[in-house]
C-alpha positions, -999 to 999 in steps of 0.1 A, spaced: 0 0 0 13 34 -9 17 60 18 9 97 14 45 106 6 47 80 -22 16 95 -38 28 131 -33 62 122 -49 45 106 -78 21 135 -84 50 160 -83 71 139 -107 93 127 -79 97 94 -97 118 95 -128 100 64 -142 67 52 -128 65 17 -114 42 3 -140 41 -32 -125 35 -25 -88 18 9 -89 6 19 -124 0 56 -127 -35 53 -140 -44 36 -107 -28 62 -85 -41 94 -99 -76 93 -83 -81 124 -62 -90 103 -31 -53 91 -30 -66 55 -27 -50 30 -50 -76 10 -70 -66 -24 -58 -72 -14 -22 -109 -14 -32 -112 -41 -58 -94 -68 -39 -125 -69 -16 -149 -75 -46 -157 -105 -68 -139 -108 -102 -165 -93 -125 -174 -63 -102 -138 -58 -93 -129 -56 -130 -158 -32 -137 -146 -10 -109 -110 -11 -122 -121 1 -156 -143 29 -141 -114 39 -118 -89 44 -146 -112 57 -174 -103 93 -169 -66 86 -168 -61 59 -194 -85 48 -222 -116 69 -216 -147 56 -234 -130 23 -241 -126 17 -204 -162 27 -198 -174 2 -224 -153 -25 -207 -168 -17 -174 -203 -20 -189 -194 -54 -203 -184 -67 -169 -215 -52 -152 -237 -68 -178 -220 -101 -173 -225 -98 -135 -262 -90 -140 -267 -120 -163 -250 -143 -137 -272 -130 -109 -304 -133 -130 -295 -168 -139 -288 -177 -102 -322 -162 -92 -341 -187 -114 
């Protein structure tokens, strides 16, 4: 988990090269200061992936990420509807 100093350093270009494996920039730039995985690791696969794409949409792939989030949400809805029957 990143601490406030790590996030502040990143936001002020304190890192020469971002750590794209452990802390990708598009998951660190949320104004809350929370890293996406801190939330999604408590969710199931499909909802966690939907959240991931929503989280990064403004910082990475925009509309494409929103469409991916919708795809995962629709899959979760279908799964729940099938389980209800």
